[in-house]
C-alpha positions in Angstrom: -41.0 128.5 200.1 -39.4 125.3 199.2 -36.6 126.7 197.0 -35.0 129.0 199.6 -34.7 126.2 201.9 -32.1 124.9 199.4 -30.8 128.2 198.6 -29.9 128.6 202.2 -28.3 125.1 202.8 -26.3 125.2 199.8 -24.8 128.6 201.0 -24.4 127.1 204.7 -21.9 124.8 203.4 -19.3 127.2 203.0 -20.0 129.4 206.2 -22.3 129.2 204.7 -35.0 150.0 193.3 -34.5 152.4 192.7 -36.2 152.4 189.4 -39.0 154.9 189.8 -42.6 154.6 188.2 -41.7 156.9 185.6 -42.4 154.7 182.7 -45.9 155.0 181.9 -46.9 152.5 179.3 -48.5 153.3 176.1 -51.7 151.3 177.2 -51.5 153.1 180.6 -53.4 156.0 181.5 -51.7 159.4 181.7 -52.1 158.9 185.4 -50.5 155.5 186.5 -53.1 152.9 188.4 -52.3 153.1 192.0 -52.3 149.2 193.0 -52.9 148.2 196.4 -53.2 144.5 197.9 -55.3 144.6 201.0 -53.7 148.2 201.8 -50.3 147.2 200.5 -49.1 149.4 197.9 -47.2 147.7 195.0 -45.1 150.0 192.9 -44.8 149.0 189.3 -43.6 150.1 185.9 -45.5 149.7 182.9 -44.4 150.2 179.0 -45.2 149.0 175.5 -48.2 147.4 174.1 -49.4 144.2 172.7 -52.1 141.5 173.0 -49.6 139.7 175.1 -48.1 141.1 178.6 -44.7 140.0 180.0 -44.9 140.3 183.9 -41.4 140.4 185.5 -41.0 139.6 189.3 -37.4 139.9 191.0 -35.9 137.8 193.3 -34.9 138.2 197.2 -34.2 141.4 198.3 -33.8 143.1 194.8 -36.2 145.4 193.0 -37.9 145.8 189.5 -35.0 147.8 188.3 -33.4 144.6 187.6 -35.4 144.1 184.6 -34.8 147.2 183.0 -32.9 145.8 180.0 -35.6 143.3 179.6 -38.3 146.0 179.5 -36.6 148.0 177.0 -36.0 145.2 174.9 -39.5 143.5 174.8 -41.8 146.4 175.1 -41.3 147.3 171.7 -43.6 144.1 170.8 -45.4 143.3 174.3 -46.6 145.1 177.3 -44.3 144.8 179.9 -45.0 145.1 183.5 -42.1 145.0 186.2 -43.2 145.1 189.9 -41.6 145.6 193.1 -42.6 142.9 195.7 -44.0 144.3 198.8 -41.4 144.7 201.5 -39.0 145.6 198.8 -38.1 148.6 196.5 -40.8 151.0 196.5 -43.7 149.0 197.6 -45.3 149.0 201.0 -44.2 147.1 204.1 -47.2 147.3 206.0 -48.3 143.8 206.5 -47.1 140.8 208.6 -47.1 137.9 206.2 -44.3 137.4 203.8 -45.0 133.8 202.5 -45.9 132.3 198.9 -49.5 132.6 199.2 -49.4 136.1 200.0 -46.8 137.2 197.3 -49.0 135.1 194.8 -51.8 137.2 195.6 -49.7 140.4 195.1 -49.1 139.4 191.5 -52.6 138.5 190.9 -53.7 141.8 192.1 -51.5 143.3 189.7 -53.1 141.3 186.9 -56.4 142.1 188.0 -56.2 145.8 188.6 -54.3 146.5 185.6 -56.9 144.1 183.5 -53.9 142.0 182.1 -54.3 139.1 179.7 -52.3 136.5 178.2 -49.7 137.0 180.9 -46.5 135.4 180.7 -45.2 135.4 184.3 -40.9 135.4 184.4 -39.7 134.9 188.1 -36.2 135.1 189.4 -34.7 133.2 192.3 -37.5 133.2 195.0 -40.0 134.4 192.7 -40.2 131.2 190.8 -42.6 129.8 193.7 -44.4 133.2 193.4 -45.2 133.3 190.2 -46.2 129.5 190.1 -48.7 130.1 192.8 -50.1 133.2 190.8 -50.1 131.0 187.8 -52.6 128.6 189.8 -54.6 131.2 191.0 -55.3 132.9 187.7 -55.3 130.1 185.1 -57.7 132.0 182.7 -55.1 134.9 182.4 -51.7 133.5 182.6 -50.4 131.6 179.6 -47.0 130.9 180.3 -44.8 130.4 183.3 -40.8 131.2 183.2 -38.3 130.4 185.9 -35.1 132.4 186.0 -32.2 130.3 187.8 -34.8 128.4 190.2 -36.4 124.9 190.1 -32.8 123.4 190.0 -33.9 120.4 192.3 -37.5 120.4 192.3 -39.0 117.7 194.4 -36.1 117.3 196.8 -37.0 116.5 200.4 -34.9 118.0 203.0 -33.1 115.6 205.5 -33.5 116.4 209.2 -29.9 117.4 209.3 -30.6 120.2 206.2 -33.7 121.3 208.2 -31.5 121.8 211.4 -29.0 123.3 209.3 -31.5 125.6 207.9 -32.8 126.8 211.1 -29.3 127.7 212.4 -28.8 129.8 209.3 -32.1 131.7 209.7 -31.2 132.5 213.3 -27.8 133.6 212.1 -29.3 136.1 209.7 -31.7 137.4 212.4 -28.8 138.4 214.2 -26.3 139.3 211.8 -28.1 140.0 208.5 -25.9 142.2 206.3 -22.9 140.1 207.4 -24.5 136.5 206.2 -26.5 137.9 203.4 -23.1 139.4 202.1 -21.4 136.0 202.5 -24.2 134.2 200.7 -23.7 136.3 197.6 -20.1 136.5 197.7 -19.4 132.7 198.2 -22.1 131.2 196.1 -24.4 133.4 193.9 -21.5 135.4 192.0 -19.6 133.6 189.2 -15.8 134.5 188.6 -16.9 136.4 185.5 -19.5 138.4 187.4 -18.6 142.1 187.0 -17.3 144.2 190.2 -20.1 146.4 189.3 -22.9 144.1 189.2 -21.6 142.8 192.7 -21.7 146.0 194.0 -25.1 147.1 193.0 -26.7 143.6 194.2 -24.9 143.9 197.3 -25.9 147.2 198.3 -29.5 146.7 197.7 -29.4 143.4 199.6 -27.8 145.1 202.7 -30.1 147.6 202.4 -33.0 145.5 202.6 -35.5 145.4 205.7 -33.8 142.3 207.7 -37.1 141.2 209.3 -39.0 141.1 206.0 -35.9 139.5 204.1 -35.6 137.0 206.6 -39.3 136.0 206.9 -39.0 135.6 203.0 -37.0 132.7 203.1 -38.4 130.8 205.9 -40.1 127.5 205.0 -44.0 127.9 204.3 -44.3 124.2 203.2 -45.2 125.4 199.6 -45.3 122.1 197.7 -43.7 122.9 194.1 -44.6 119.4 192.6 -48.2 119.7 193.6 -48.5 123.3 192.2 -46.6 122.7 188.9 -48.9 119.8 188.2 -51.9 121.9 189.3 -50.9 124.7 187.0 -51.4 122.5 183.9 -48.4 124.5 182.0 -45.2 123.8 180.9 -42.3 125.1 183.0 -39.6 127.0 181.0 -36.4 127.6 182.7 -33.8 130.1 181.9 -31.1 128.9 184.2 -27.4 129.6 184.6 -25.0 126.5 184.5 -22.8 127.7 187.5 -24.4 125.1 189.6 -26.4 122.1 187.9 -30.2 121.8 187.0 -31.6 118.5 188.4 -34.4 117.9 186.5 -35.3 114.2 187.9 -38.2 115.6 190.0 -39.7 117.0 187.0 -39.5 113.9 184.8 -40.7 111.5 187.6 -43.7 114.0 188.1 -44.5 114.0 184.3 -44.1 117.7 184.4 -43.6 119.3 180.8 -40.4 121.5 180.7 -37.7 122.9 178.9 -34.5 124.3 180.1 -32.4 127.0 178.3 -28.9 127.4 179.8 -27.1 130.6 180.0 -23.1 129.8 180.7 -20.6 131.6 182.6 -22.9 133.5 184.9 -23.9 133.5 188.4 -27.2 133.5 189.8 -28.1 136.9 187.8 -28.1 136.1 184.1 -30.7 138.8 182.9 -28.1 141.5 184.2 -24.9 139.5 183.7 -25.5 138.5 180.3 -28.7 140.3 179.0 -28.5 139.8 175.5 -28.2 135.9 175.8 -31.0 136.0 178.5 -33.5 137.9 175.9 -32.6 135.5 173.4 -33.7 132.9 175.1 -36.5 134.3 176.5 -37.6 135.3 172.9 -37.3 131.7 172.0 -39.6 130.8 174.6 -42.1 133.4 173.8 -42.1 131.9 170.0 -43.2 128.6 171.6 -46.2 130.4 173.5 
């Protein structure tokens, strides 16, 4: 995944779910459908009903509980699906491949097995590439694409030095996962206003993640964001924090339609740091769709 490379490199410069499947949507059967992608269980929550479905996908090391505020807010008007990506939360871990293609297929499996239509995909952090891949795979079912604090430097080509530093960081993570991951988040992904309770929650989930899977997720798989954004033929909506800048040069150069909504004074997790503002931004996007 291209986005995580830059994510790792940025962090290197300074060193460098428990939500159960209890929400049975009013559109769901009394007994929830068991979703499986090639034998790997995908845990999910399903609530609300409507002609449009919002499918939320969490970022690196997290789980579907990070969308609970959005689910409660939007399920009054839309069908809302939140999932645990395989390898995290309550989903299965019984496979060996953890790249964008595999995760994109997981999202498509959810769409297919739940018979979803008019789907708006919302992906946080690492999941930006994942929902993009899923949108390319299912153009007839996906009507909208929303990234959350990602695609901040689309089109950037890593230099040889950056690639070298990336490799060093990955190796460090393989041997000292909790230490490196904790430093990543404390020094780069939290803002000065991020509540201690949110920091503790995130670090607790991150450090309990399967280190082999978590490390595999952020290794470069040569995912071409530019090519796939063009192929998707969809406008890219971004809800980004402004604690780091969003460079839209690559989007403009490649004539990719986009719109950025900024959430001010939060870290990497605007949906939990400022849920009211986040929900307002997403509502604005949905009216445009």
